[in-house]
Phi, psi and omega in degrees: 000145185252125178256131180287139177263122182270135170290352181268142174219157181105175175294146179312318184290335182222060174283154183235129175276115193251014178242041181292335183296329180273309187213124171285126186202135357281154179280143176305151183299326181298325178296318180295315180303316183291326173295315179303313182297319183289324181290331180259341184235315186287289163078350182259166177271120180309138175062022179253355184184168176268352183289162188306317183289329174290319177296324179289320178294315169306321185287319178302316182295316180301315177300314178297314180302321182286333173292309178299314177307316176295317180301314185262002167083024180285134183281343183231114177301337179289351183268358175279127180243128174262143175229174178293327177196184183294314177308317174298315181299313184294319178299321181296312184292311179302310184285324188286343186276342180296147173259100183304136178079001183238165175291135175235130178236122175242145179243135170224186181232166174291346184264001180285159179287156176305333186289343176263306199292319181300304179297322176300315173301319179288332175290323177297309180305322179280351179087013184264345180198143162283140185236123161255126181258109181283133179282161169254161177294163187280348190250322187240353184076024183270139183263136178277119176302326178293333171294318173297311175306320178288344178270351180290137177239168186298336180253023175290133179257331186197136166250120178255140178217132175273124182289324176217130182288134172282350180262312183255342187080359181296136179251121184281147176285078182291326178308305174292334171294314185290315183294317178300318183284317177303327178293342178249013175066031177257126180287154180236140182248115177250000000 
């Protein structure tokens, strides 16, 4: 017999949703109110015209970029890019880091999410990149930072590391991995 598994735990009056990595729910009331306001009042596409609704939409996006830049310490809000979801963002980075016509080497780990592993394996299959998949230890699923550092080559374009596994909950030692990659001028995708 299969029992449905609920992402909710706790007493009905004080339930906690545990699947926010997949879908943030419930949304804060402020989010629902602002989404409804934008859907019913703003209505324009940002950056697409001089009419009032487009200008308002552009102002909303600019405010959001400034807020996110402050949150993550980005020096320039124009460097903030909004995508539909994390999978799209990861694909944008993974495909965008390649140097066409040159050797491309990417590093990921066995603990990475499919949204990283699948595009990397597809790039290898298409002959566009070499991929090194760093193993985890057999007990806790932890990645050894030295193993990642040892996988870096002169043509390594990217190291991808999942900070916290959505499957096991294992938290990876991203600090040492980032330092090792940055010491070799390799960007890191966390």
